[in-house]
N, C-alpha and C positions, 0 to 999 in steps of 0.2 A: 783445310779443316772442313768438316761437314756436320750439319745438324741432322740427327736421325731421331725418329720416333721409335721408342722401345717400350715393350711391355714386359715387366719382369716380376718374378716371385722373390721376395726377400728371404734369403737363407741364412744370413749372418750380419751382425752389427758389432763392430769392434771400436772402442774408443781410441782415437788417434791422438787427440790433444784436447785441451780445454774447450776448443772452439770447433773441432771437427771429429766426425766419426767416419769410419770406412764401412760402407754399406755394400754387401755382396748380393748381387741379383743373379738369378738364372733367367735369362731372357729368351724369348722365342726367336729373336732376330740375330743375336750374337752369342748365344750360349752363356757361359758364366762370365760376368764382368764385375769389377769392384770400382766403386765411385766414392769420391770424397763428398761428404754432406755436412754442411754447417749445422751446428747444434743451436746456437743462438740463445736468446733469453726472451722472456715474455710469453704472452698468450699464443701468439702466432707460432713461435718456436715450439711450444709444448704440443700444439696441434700437429705440427709437422712431424715431430718425433713420434707422436702416438700413431701416426699413419705408417711408420716404418717398423712395425713390429714383425717378428718372424712369421713368414708365410703370407704376409700382406702382398697384394698384387697391385702394382702401380704402373702408370703410364707417364712417360716423360719425354721431352725433347732434349737430347744430349748433344752438346757440341764436342764431337770427337776430334781431338788434336793429336796429330801424329807424334809430336815431340813430348807428349805427356805420358808418364807411366800410369798415373791414376787420373782418370777423367773426373769432372765435377758434376754432381747431381744438383741441378738448379730446381726450378719449380716443377712440381709433379702433381698428379691427381690419382686418387684411387681408381683402379680399373674395375675393381669389384670390392664390395664391402662385406666382410664376414659378419654374420649376425649372432653366431653361437659359439664359435671356436674359442674366443677369448673370455667367455663368461661361463661355459660349461666345464667343470673340473676334469671330467673324463675326456672330453674332446680336447681340452687344453693340454693334457698329458700326451695324447697321441700327436697333437700338433708340435709340441716341443721335440718329441722324438723325430718326427718327419723333418723338421728344420735342421736338427743336428745331423741326422743321417745324410740329408741332401747336401748340406754344406761340405761334408767330408767326401761324399761320393762324387760330387760334380766338380771336383777340383780341376780336372783336366778336360772338362766338358767342352765339346764343340757344338755348333749349331745343330739342333735336332728337334724340329717342330713337332714331330710325332711324340717324342718323349715329353716335351714341354706340355703338350695337350693332355697327355696321360696324367702328369703330375697335377696340372691345374684342375682337371676333372675330379681327381681323387680328393683334393682339398675342398672343392665345391660340394662333392657328395658328403664329405665328413661334416661340413658346416650345416648342410640341409637335413641330413638324416635324423629321424626320430627313433631309430632303432638302437639297440645296444651296440656300443662301439669298442667293446673289449678286444675284438679280434681285427679291428680295422688296420692296425699297423702291420699285422701279419699278411693280410690280404694285399696291402699296398706293396710290400716287398715281393710277394709272389707275383703280382701283376707286373712289376717293374723288370723282372728277370729277362723277358724277351727284348725289351728296349735296351737293356744293358748288354745284350749279346751273349748272355750266359744261361739261357734257358736249358735246363738239364734234359737229357734223354732218360726217361724213367721207364723205358721198356725193360721187362725182366728177361734176363738171358735165357735163351732156349735150353731145355734139358738140364736146368739147374736143379739139383736135388739137395744141395747143402745150404749153408747160411749165406745170406746176401748182405752186401755192404754198399754204402754209397760213397763213391770216390769223388770227393769235392774238386780235385784238380782236373779230372776229366769230365766231370758232370754226368756220370753214368752210374747205373747200378751194376755192381760187379759180383760175380759168383765166387771170387777169391779175395783174400785180404790184400789190398794194395800195399806196396812197399814204401809207404810214407804215413804221416800221422793225420793228414787232412781227410779223415773218413768219419762216417757215421756207421755204427754197428747194426746188427740185425734187428734190435729192438726199435730202432728209429725208422725202419723201412715203411711200416704201415702209416706213420705220420707223414712221411715224405710223399707217399702216394695220395694221402688225403689232401695235402697242401696243394697238389697239382690241380685240385678242383675248387679251391677257395677263391672267392672274388668279393668285391665290395657289395655285390647284390645279395650274396648268400652267406657272408661270413658270420652274420648274427645267429645262424642256425648251427654253427659248430660249437659243440659243448666241450670245451677244454677245462681241465682243472687249472688253477693258477700255476702249478708246477709244470704242467704240460704246455701251457701257453708260453711260459718263460723259456722252456727248453726249445720250443719251435722257433721263437724269436732269436735266441742265441745261435741256433743252428743256421738260420738264414743269414744272420750277420756274419757268421764264420764263413759261410759259402761266398758271400760277397767279398769279404776281406781277402780270401784266397786269390780272387781275380782283380780286386781293386784295393791295393794296400792303403792303409790309413784309416780303416774302419774298425780297428780292433779295440779302441779305447773310448767308446761312446759312454756317456754318463747317464743318458736318459733311460736306458733299459731298467735301471733300478727304480726310477720314478714310476715307470709303467708297472713294474712288479708291485709296488706299494699301492698304486691306484686301483689295480684290478686283482688285488689279493682276495 
């Protein structure tokens, strides 16, 4: 057995029993891990549970035992405290989506410090920004593409004179209709090219209608789901649609 210091982002909390929850963390040191966490009673327990909200970042010494399927989360401390995410309704809606998406996307995740740093910085920027956050989730998904290994090639085929399509399986713009259903039609091409330029720094400048914003989000989720099965049944996009209607 070995005690390791880990720093993790909470992506999911599931009740396991009356006395324990299963807390899923995306850690910088070990990738995705799940830990048993005592719920307890009383003031100390309430404070502990409050520190394990989705997207909280914690630091803990974990005693990893080889013969245990689920390790135990003992004492821990906040590695950073979010000041606005849990109190601002718009930021809260984006945070709920990020937590749900990441919990599904990172199911088979291995150690990837660069991806962890990107996710952490994205949450930090969301918490600190004073700008409109209506497009933050779209910028996050666009920025994550390279870390996920599925950054598309958006160069337009040479000498193309007809309609263009986006082939989600190949991650390319095609001059012909691909022979499968994972495509976006000609009307979507301008938005795809636009999304290649979106970032956390400039996303507040993008003027989408609510319908356009939802279409962009669903298209990005569809693209991820083609390459990472398990992302097709997210619930929080509806919450985002209501929040930024």
